[in-house]
N, CA, C and O atoms as CSV, one atom per row, in Angstrom:
chain,resi,resn,atom,element,x,y,z
A,1,MET,N,N,-45.172,94.562,-34.811
A,1,MET,CA,C,-45.032,93.169,-35.176
A,1,MET,C,C,-45.957,92.335,-34.298
A,1,MET,O,O,-45.955,92.475,-33.075
A,2,HIS,N,N,-46.730,91.486,-34.914
A,2,HIS,CA,C,-47.695,90.651,-34.195
A,2,HIS,C,C,-47.039,89.328,-33.800
A,2,HIS,O,O,-46.529,88.604,-34.655
A,3,MET,N,N,-47.053,89.021,-32.525
A,3,MET,CA,C,-46.494,87.762,-32.032
A,3,MET,C,C,-47.575,86.691,-32.078
A,3,MET,O,O,-48.718,86.955,-31.705
A,4,PRO,N,N,-47.228,85.472,-32.535
A,4,PRO,CA,C,-48.233,84.411,-32.551
A,4,PRO,C,C,-48.648,84.032,-31.139
A,4,PRO,O,O,-47.862,84.119,-30.195
A,5,LEU,N,N,-49.885,83.616,-31.016
A,5,LEU,CA,C,-50.386,83.202,-29.708
A,5,LEU,C,C,-49.749,81.885,-29.292
A,5,LEU,O,O,-49.483,81.021,-30.127
A,6,ARG,N,N,-49.510,81.742,-28.016
A,6,ARG,CA,C,-49.006,80.475,-27.482
A,6,ARG,C,C,-50.111,79.438,-27.584
A,6,ARG,O,O,-51.275,79.730,-27.306
A,7,PRO,N,N,-49.748,78.237,-27.978
A,7,PRO,CA,C,-50.785,77.196,-27.971
A,7,PRO,C,C,-51.160,76.842,-26.542
A,7,PRO,O,O,-50.296,76.784,-25.667
A,8,HIS,N,N,-52.430,76.609,-26.303
A,8,HIS,CA,C,-52.875,76.239,-24.964
A,8,HIS,C,C,-53.054,74.735,-24.835
A,8,HIS,O,O,-53.246,74.216,-23.736
A,9,ASP,N,N,-52.990,74.046,-25.955
A,9,ASP,CA,C,-53.096,72.599,-25.964
A,9,ASP,C,C,-51.703,72.013,-25.760
A,9,ASP,O,O,-50.827,72.226,-26.598
A,10,PRO,N,N,-51.472,71.277,-24.664
A,10,PRO,CA,C,-50.133,70.721,-24.416
A,10,PRO,C,C,-49.603,69.873,-25.572
A,10,PRO,O,O,-48.408,69.917,-25.866
A,11,GLN,N,N,-50.458,69.113,-26.224
A,11,GLN,CA,C,-49.990,68.282,-27.333
A,11,GLN,C,C,-49.521,69.137,-28.502
A,11,GLN,O,O,-48.542,68.794,-29.165
A,12,LEU,N,N,-50.204,70.238,-28.761
A,12,LEU,CA,C,-49.779,71.152,-29.817
A,12,LEU,C,C,-48.416,71.745,-29.488
A,12,LEU,O,O,-47.561,71.861,-30.365
A,13,TRP,N,N,-48.212,72.118,-28.242
A,13,TRP,CA,C,-46.921,72.666,-27.794
A,13,TRP,C,C,-45.816,71.637,-28.025
A,13,TRP,O,O,-44.752,71.972,-28.544
A,14,ILE,N,N,-46.067,70.392,-27.641
A,14,ILE,CA,C,-45.083,69.316,-27.802
A,14,ILE,C,C,-44.808,69.071,-29.281
A,14,ILE,O,O,-43.654,68.935,-29.686
A,15,ASP,N,N,-45.860,69.015,-30.083
A,15,ASP,CA,C,-45.694,68.791,-31.519
A,15,ASP,C,C,-44.855,69.891,-32.155
A,15,ASP,O,O,-43.994,69.613,-32.989
A,16,GLN,N,N,-45.100,71.128,-31.770
A,16,GLN,CA,C,-44.332,72.249,-32.317
A,16,GLN,C,C,-42.863,72.159,-31.899
A,16,GLN,O,O,-41.969,72.383,-32.715
A,17,LEU,N,N,-42.620,71.837,-30.652
A,17,LEU,CA,C,-41.240,71.750,-30.157
A,17,LEU,C,C,-40.458,70.675,-30.903
A,17,LEU,O,O,-39.357,70.928,-31.391
A,18,PHE,N,N,-41.026,69.477,-30.989
A,18,PHE,CA,C,-40.286,68.366,-31.564
A,18,PHE,C,C,-40.376,68.294,-33.090
A,18,PHE,O,O,-39.780,67.408,-33.703
A,19,SER,N,N,-41.111,69.214,-33.703
A,19,SER,CA,C,-41.095,69.302,-35.159
A,19,SER,C,C,-40.134,70.394,-35.628
A,19,SER,O,O,-39.958,70.591,-36.830
A,20,ALA,N,N,-39.515,71.099,-34.690
A,20,ALA,CA,C,-38.535,72.129,-35.034
A,20,ALA,C,C,-37.374,71.496,-35.793
A,20,ALA,O,O,-37.048,70.328,-35.580
A,21,LYS,N,N,-36.759,72.262,-36.668
A,21,LYS,CA,C,-35.649,71.766,-37.488
A,21,LYS,C,C,-34.544,71.154,-36.626
A,21,LYS,O,O,-34.004,70.102,-36.970
A,22,ALA,N,N,-34.207,71.794,-35.520
A,22,ALA,CA,C,-33.150,71.284,-34.647
A,22,ALA,C,C,-33.507,69.913,-34.083
A,22,ALA,O,O,-32.653,69.031,-34.000
A,23,ALA,N,N,-34.754,69.738,-33.698
A,23,ALA,CA,C,-35.182,68.464,-33.134
A,23,ALA,C,C,-35.186,67.377,-34.206
A,23,ALA,O,O,-34.819,66.234,-33.932
A,24,GLN,N,N,-35.589,67.720,-35.401
A,24,GLN,CA,C,-35.665,66.751,-36.492
A,24,GLN,C,C,-34.300,66.342,-37.020
A,24,GLN,O,O,-34.148,65.252,-37.571
A,25,SER,N,N,-33.310,67.203,-36.857
A,25,SER,CA,C,-31.984,66.922,-37.422
A,25,SER,C,C,-30.991,66.412,-36.382
A,25,SER,O,O,-29.788,66.369,-36.641
A,26,GLY,N,N,-31.482,66.028,-35.218
A,26,GLY,CA,C,-30.577,65.511,-34.191
A,26,GLY,C,C,-29.860,66.594,-33.418
A,26,GLY,O,O,-28.843,66.324,-32.778
A,27,GLY,N,N,-30.364,67.805,-33.463
A,27,GLY,CA,C,-29.733,68.930,-32.798
A,27,GLY,C,C,-30.165,69.088,-31.350
A,27,GLY,O,O,-30.461,68.110,-30.663
A,28,VAL,N,N,-30.194,70.314,-30.908
A,28,VAL,CA,C,-30.474,70.649,-29.521
A,28,VAL,C,C,-31.615,71.666,-29.476
A,28,VAL,O,O,-31.646,72.612,-30.263
A,29,VAL,N,N,-32.547,71.461,-28.550
A,29,VAL,CA,C,-33.558,72.471,-28.264
A,29,VAL,C,C,-33.499,72.757,-26.765
A,29,VAL,O,O,-33.190,71.877,-25.962
A,30,ARG,N,N,-33.795,73.981,-26.413
A,30,ARG,CA,C,-33.785,74.331,-24.989
A,30,ARG,C,C,-35.006,75.174,-24.678
A,30,ARG,O,O,-35.514,75.923,-25.512
A,31,ARG,N,N,-35.453,75.020,-23.443
A,31,ARG,CA,C,-36.594,75.790,-22.981
A,31,ARG,C,C,-36.360,76.180,-21.530
A,31,ARG,O,O,-35.714,75.456,-20.771
A,32,ASN,N,N,-36.890,77.323,-21.162
A,32,ASN,CA,C,-36.811,77.789,-19.787
A,32,ASN,C,C,-37.625,76.853,-18.892
A,32,ASN,O,O,-38.745,76.479,-19.241
A,33,LYS,N,N,-37.073,76.480,-17.752
A,33,LYS,CA,C,-37.744,75.536,-16.844
A,33,LYS,C,C,-39.100,76.053,-16.371
A,33,LYS,O,O,-40.061,75.287,-16.293
A,34,ILE,N,N,-39.183,77.320,-16.061
A,34,ILE,CA,C,-40.443,77.890,-15.582
A,34,ILE,C,C,-41.490,77.867,-16.685
A,34,ILE,O,O,-42.663,77.585,-16.440
A,35,TRP,N,N,-41.053,78.166,-17.894
A,35,TRP,CA,C,-41.959,78.180,-19.042
A,35,TRP,C,C,-42.501,76.780,-19.302
A,35,TRP,O,O,-43.693,76.619,-19.561
A,36,VAL,N,N,-41.636,75.761,-19.236
A,36,VAL,CA,C,-42.070,74.370,-19.432
A,36,VAL,C,C,-43.108,73.993,-18.373
A,36,VAL,O,O,-44.146,73.412,-18.689
A,37,ALA,N,N,-42.819,74.326,-17.134
A,37,ALA,CA,C,-43.746,73.999,-16.048
A,37,ALA,C,C,-45.109,74.649,-16.276
A,37,ALA,O,O,-46.146,74.036,-16.021
A,38,ARG,N,N,-45.102,75.873,-16.750
A,38,ARG,CA,C,-46.352,76.602,-16.990
A,38,ARG,C,C,-47.108,76.060,-18.206
A,38,ARG,O,O,-48.334,75.954,-18.172
A,39,GLU,N,N,-46.402,75.721,-19.259
A,39,GLU,CA,C,-47.045,75.312,-20.509
A,39,GLU,C,C,-47.571,73.886,-20.489
A,39,GLU,O,O,-48.717,73.644,-20.869
A,40,ILE,N,N,-46.740,72.928,-20.046
A,40,ILE,CA,C,-47.182,71.529,-20.101
A,40,ILE,C,C,-46.876,70.738,-18.837
A,40,ILE,O,O,-47.382,69.629,-18.667
A,41,GLY,N,N,-46.060,71.290,-17.952
A,41,GLY,CA,C,-45.681,70.575,-16.735
A,41,GLY,C,C,-44.376,69.814,-16.936
A,41,GLY,O,O,-44.116,69.256,-18.001
A,42,ARG,N,N,-43.581,69.809,-15.903
A,42,ARG,CA,C,-42.256,69.187,-15.963
A,42,ARG,C,C,-42.342,67.685,-16.231
A,42,ARG,O,O,-41.591,67.161,-17.053
A,43,ALA,N,N,-43.246,66.991,-15.548
A,43,ALA,CA,C,-43.354,65.538,-15.704
A,43,ALA,C,C,-43.734,65.179,-17.142
A,43,ALA,O,O,-43.170,64.249,-17.718
A,44,ARG,N,N,-44.673,65.901,-17.715
A,44,ARG,CA,C,-45.090,65.623,-19.098
A,44,ARG,C,C,-43.933,65.863,-20.058
A,44,ARG,O,O,-43.726,65.083,-20.987
A,45,PHE,N,N,-43.180,66.936,-19.842
A,45,PHE,CA,C,-42.034,67.245,-20.689
A,45,PHE,C,C,-41.005,66.122,-20.622
A,45,PHE,O,O,-40.524,65.653,-21.654
A,46,GLU,N,N,-40.673,65.694,-19.417
A,46,GLU,CA,C,-39.704,64.610,-19.252
A,46,GLU,C,C,-40.196,63.335,-19.925
A,46,GLU,O,O,-39.413,62.637,-20.568
A,47,ASP,N,N,-41.469,63.026,-19.788
A,47,ASP,CA,C,-42.032,61.837,-20.440
A,47,ASP,C,C,-41.889,61.905,-21.957
A,47,ASP,O,O,-41.553,60.908,-22.596
A,48,GLU,N,N,-42.143,63.078,-22.533
A,48,GLU,CA,C,-42.056,63.235,-23.983
A,48,GLU,C,C,-40.611,63.097,-24.475
A,48,GLU,O,O,-40.365,62.515,-25.531
A,49,VAL,N,N,-39.667,63.630,-23.713
A,49,VAL,CA,C,-38.256,63.487,-24.082
A,49,VAL,C,C,-37.851,62.016,-23.989
A,49,VAL,O,O,-37.209,61.483,-24.894
A,50,ARG,N,N,-38.225,61.376,-22.905
A,50,ARG,CA,C,-37.893,59.965,-22.685
A,50,ARG,C,C,-38.527,59.078,-23.753
A,50,ARG,O,O,-37.888,58.148,-24.246
A,51,LYS,N,N,-39.764,59.358,-24.109
A,51,LYS,CA,C,-40.475,58.571,-25.115
A,51,LYS,C,C,-39.733,58.561,-26.453
A,51,LYS,O,O,-39.771,57.570,-27.183
A,52,ARG,N,N,-39.069,59.653,-26.762
A,52,ARG,CA,C,-38.328,59.766,-28.020
A,52,ARG,C,C,-36.910,59.205,-27.923
A,52,ARG,O,O,-36.203,59.111,-28.926
A,53,GLY,N,N,-36.505,58.835,-26.714
A,53,GLY,CA,C,-35.159,58.297,-26.523
A,53,GLY,C,C,-34.088,59.373,-26.507
A,53,GLY,O,O,-32.904,59.071,-26.651
A,54,PHE,N,N,-34.496,60.638,-26.332
A,54,PHE,CA,C,-33.553,61.751,-26.313
A,54,PHE,C,C,-32.949,61.910,-24.916
A,54,PHE,O,O,-33.337,61.216,-23.976
A,55,HIS,N,N,-32.008,62.822,-24.798
A,55,HIS,CA,C,-31.327,63.089,-23.530
A,55,HIS,C,C,-31.746,64.466,-23.023
A,55,HIS,O,O,-31.927,65.397,-23.808
A,56,LEU,N,N,-31.897,64.588,-21.702
A,56,LEU,CA,C,-32.314,65.845,-21.087
A,56,LEU,C,C,-31.253,66.299,-20.094
A,56,LEU,O,O,-30.840,65.541,-19.216
A,57,ILE,N,N,-30.822,67.541,-20.245
A,57,ILE,CA,C,-29.853,68.155,-19.337
A,57,ILE,C,C,-30.536,69.338,-18.670
A,57,ILE,O,O,-31.190,70.144,-19.332
A,58,GLU,N,N,-30.382,69.435,-17.367
A,58,GLU,CA,C,-30.957,70.551,-16.617
A,58,GLU,C,C,-29.838,71.483,-16.167
A,58,GLU,O,O,-28.842,71.049,-15.589
A,59,THR,N,N,-30.023,72.774,-16.444
A,59,THR,CA,C,-29.108,73.795,-15.942
A,59,THR,C,C,-29.888,74.648,-14.951
A,59,THR,O,O,-31.017,74.309,-14.596
A,60,THR,N,N,-29.307,75.731,-14.510
A,60,THR,CA,C,-29.971,76.582,-13.529
A,60,THR,C,C,-31.336,77.051,-14.007
A,60,THR,O,O,-32.315,76.968,-13.265
A,61,GLN,N,N,-31.413,77.545,-15.239
A,61,GLN,CA,C,-32.665,78.113,-15.762
A,61,GLN,C,C,-33.264,77.325,-16.918
A,61,GLN,O,O,-34.429,77.529,-17.257
A,62,GLN,N,N,-32.498,76.435,-17.529
A,62,GLN,CA,C,-32.904,75.820,-18.785
A,62,GLN,C,C,-33.002,74.297,-18.716
A,62,GLN,O,O,-32.333,73.643,-17.916
A,63,LEU,N,N,-33.854,73.763,-19.576
A,63,LEU,CA,C,-33.896,72.334,-19.868
A,63,LEU,C,C,-33.391,72.194,-21.295
A,63,LEU,O,O,-33.960,72.774,-22.220
A,64,VAL,N,N,-32.342,71.438,-21.471
A,64,VAL,CA,C,-31.692,71.279,-22.764
A,64,VAL,C,C,-31.926,69.849,-23.230
A,64,VAL,O,O,-31.590,68.897,-22.527
A,65,VAL,N,N,-32.501,69.704,-24.415
A,65,VAL,CA,C,-32.786,68.382,-24.968
A,65,VAL,C,C,-31.809,68.112,-26.099
A,65,VAL,O,O,-31.731,68.874,-27.063
A,66,ILE,N,N,-31.068,67.025,-25.973
A,66,ILE,CA,C,-30.211,66.542,-27.046
A,66,ILE,C,C,-31.101,65.612,-27.872
A,66,ILE,O,O,-31.437,64.516,-27.424
A,67,CYS,N,N,-31.475,66.036,-29.051
A,67,CYS,CA,C,-32.467,65.325,-29.859
A,67,CYS,C,C,-31.803,64.226,-30.690
A,67,CYS,O,O,-31.925,64.176,-31.914
A,68,ASN,N,N,-31.110,63.367,-29.988
A,68,ASN,CA,C,-30.423,62.255,-30.615
A,68,ASN,C,C,-30.385,61.132,-29.591
A,68,ASN,O,O,-29.920,61.340,-28.470
A,69,PRO,N,N,-30.861,59.954,-29.951
A,69,PRO,CA,C,-30.891,58.859,-28.979
A,69,PRO,C,C,-29.540,58.175,-28.786
A,69,PRO,O,O,-29.416,57.265,-27.966
A,70,GLY,N,N,-28.536,58.605,-29.533
A,70,GLY,CA,C,-27.227,57.958,-29.460
A,70,GLY,C,C,-26.457,58.304,-28.194
A,70,GLY,O,O,-26.915,59.070,-27.346
A,71,TYR,N,N,-25.293,57.724,-28.099
A,71,TYR,CA,C,-24.403,57.897,-26.958
A,71,TYR,C,C,-23.978,59.352,-26.822
A,71,TYR,O,O,-23.683,60.015,-27.816
A,72,ILE,N,N,-23.946,59.843,-25.593
A,72,ILE,CA,C,-23.374,61.166,-25.320
A,72,ILE,C,C,-22.386,61.019,-24.153
A,72,ILE,O,O,-22.499,60.111,-23.330
A,73,ARG,N,N,-21.441,61.920,-24.113
A,73,ARG,CA,C,-20.460,61.946,-23.027
A,73,ARG,C,C,-20.281,63.402,-22.625
A,73,ARG,O,O,-19.960,64.250,-23.457
A,74,LEU,N,N,-20.489,63.682,-21.358
A,74,LEU,CA,C,-20.271,65.034,-20.848
A,74,LEU,C,C,-18.781,65.192,-20.604
A,74,LEU,O,O,-18.219,64.515,-19.742
A,75,VAL,N,N,-18.142,66.067,-21.343
A,75,VAL,CA,C,-16.682,66.213,-21.286
A,75,VAL,C,C,-16.262,66.984,-20.053
A,75,VAL,O,O,-15.352,66.553,-19.344
A,76,PHE,N,N,-16.886,68.092,-19.780
A,76,PHE,CA,C,-16.635,68.858,-18.542
A,76,PHE,C,C,-17.769,69.791,-18.275
A,76,PHE,O,O,-17.748,70.521,-17.284
């Protein structure tokens, strides 16, 4: 099975991430923190999430984007 090549253009990477069905439907996308840093850089990623009005949650290994600008409440 042939795996597609990773885009080397940061804008292409961002466009692909935020055009995903989950991102378009108000869902959740997650990416490994190390992978984000390597592909586009943490600051650029945070800027892109903020620009869209989405919410960003950081866990030990993952960056989780709530692709909805509405109110959220962390229950526990």
